[in-house]
C-alpha positions as CSV (number, residue, x, y, z in Angstrom):
1,M,128.6,125.4,136.2
2,A,126.1,127.3,138.2
3,S,123.7,126.9,135.5
4,N,124.0,123.0,135.5
5,D,123.7,123.1,139.2
6,Q,120.7,125.2,138.8
7,S,119.1,123.0,136.1
8,F,119.9,120.0,138.4
9,Q,118.0,121.7,141.3
10,A,115.2,122.7,139.2
11,G,114.8,119.2,137.9
12,Q,114.8,117.8,141.5
13,A,112.2,120.4,142.4
14,K,110.0,119.5,139.5
15,G,110.3,115.8,140.4
16,Q,109.5,116.4,144.0
17,A,106.5,118.5,143.0
18,Q,105.3,115.8,140.8
19,E,105.6,113.2,143.5
20,K,103.8,115.4,145.9
21,T,101.0,116.2,143.4
22,G,100.7,112.3,142.8
23,Q,100.6,111.7,146.4
24,M,97.9,114.5,146.9
25,T,95.9,113.1,144.0
26,E,95.9,109.7,145.4
27,N,95.0,110.8,148.8
28,M,92.0,112.8,147.3
29,K,90.9,109.8,145.3
30,Q,91.0,107.8,148.3
31,K,89.1,110.3,150.4
32,A,86.5,110.6,147.7
33,Q,86.1,106.9,147.5
34,E,85.6,106.8,151.4
35,T,82.9,109.5,151.2
36,K,81.2,107.8,148.3
37,D,81.2,104.4,150.2
38,K,79.9,106.2,153.4
39,A,77.1,107.9,151.4
40,Y,76.1,104.5,149.9
41,E,75.9,103.0,153.3
42,E,73.9,105.8,154.7
43,A,71.5,105.6,151.7
44,Q,71.3,101.9,152.1
45,S,70.5,102.2,155.8
46,A,67.8,104.8,155.1
47,K,66.3,102.5,152.5
48,D,66.3,99.5,154.9
49,S,64.7,101.7,157.6
50,T,62.1,102.9,155.3
51,N,61.3,99.2,154.1
52,D,61.0,98.2,157.7
53,K,58.5,101.0,158.3
54,T,56.6,100.3,155.0
55,G,56.5,96.7,156.0
56,A,55.2,97.5,159.6
57,A,52.6,99.8,158.1
58,N,51.4,97.4,155.7
59,E,51.1,94.7,158.3
60,K,49.1,97.1,160.6
61,A,46.9,97.9,157.6
62,S,46.3,94.2,156.9
63,E,45.5,93.6,160.6
64,T,43.0,96.6,160.6
65,A,41.3,95.3,157.5
66,Q,41.0,91.8,158.9
67,S,39.6,93.1,162.0
68,A,37.0,95.2,160.2
69,K,36.2,92.1,157.9
70,E,35.7,90.1,161.1
71,K,33.5,92.7,162.8
72,A,31.5,93.1,159.4
73,S,31.1,89.4,159.2
74,G,30.0,89.1,162.9
75,A,27.4,91.8,162.4
76,A,26.1,90.3,159.2
77,Q,25.6,87.0,161.0
78,T,23.8,88.6,163.9
79,T,21.7,90.4,161.4
80,K,20.9,87.2,159.6
81,E,20.0,85.4,163.0
82,K,17.8,88.2,164.0
83,A,16.1,88.3,160.5
84,Q,15.5,84.5,160.7
85,A,14.1,84.7,164.3
86,G,11.7,87.7,163.0
87,K,10.6,85.4,160.0
88,E,9.7,82.5,162.3
89,E,8.0,84.9,164.6
90,T,6.1,86.5,161.7
91,G,5.2,83.1,160.4
92,G,3.7,82.1,163.5
93,I,1.7,85.2,163.8
94,L,0.5,84.9,160.2
95,E,-0.3,81.2,160.8
96,K,-2.5,82.2,163.8
97,A,-4.1,84.8,161.9
98,G,-4.7,82.5,159.1
99,E,-6.4,80.0,161.5
100,Q,-8.4,82.7,163.1
101,M,-9.7,83.8,159.8
102,K,-10.4,80.2,158.8
103,N,-12.4,79.6,162.0
104,M,-14.3,82.9,161.5
105,A,-15.2,81.9,157.9
106,Q,-16.4,78.5,159.1
107,G,-18.5,80.3,161.9
108,A,-19.9,82.7,159.4
109,K,-20.7,79.8,156.9
110,E,-22.6,77.9,159.7
111,A,-24.4,81.0,160.7
112,V,-25.6,81.5,157.1
113,K,-26.6,77.8,156.9
114,R,-28.6,78.2,160.2
115,M,-30.3,81.3,158.9
116,S,-31.3,79.8,155.7
117,G,-32.5,76.9,157.4
118,E,-30.1,74.3,155.5
119,N,-29.1,72.8,158.7
120,E,-32.4,71.5,159.5
């Protein structure tokens, strides 16, 4: 009978060991899933943070580009206005010079006429 009793006890020990193994396996699966979920959350958080920083950097770059564009446009407008003013001033000077040349030519023509006696 001792062998029946020993077989029974061995069967119970085996059943208990299998139950313990099943419980440990389930606990390990649960811990692995928790770790996986936590890693996913951390990765998502890092991704969101990176996207926020990238968005802020892109916005800053866009603002800087817009500011540079506005400054360049202002400088171009100022240059255009100065060029127009210079053109007008140059036109006035050339007009005066042309008038003076015309008057000098007229004076020279009359002087030649007087010398040649045509005016008499």
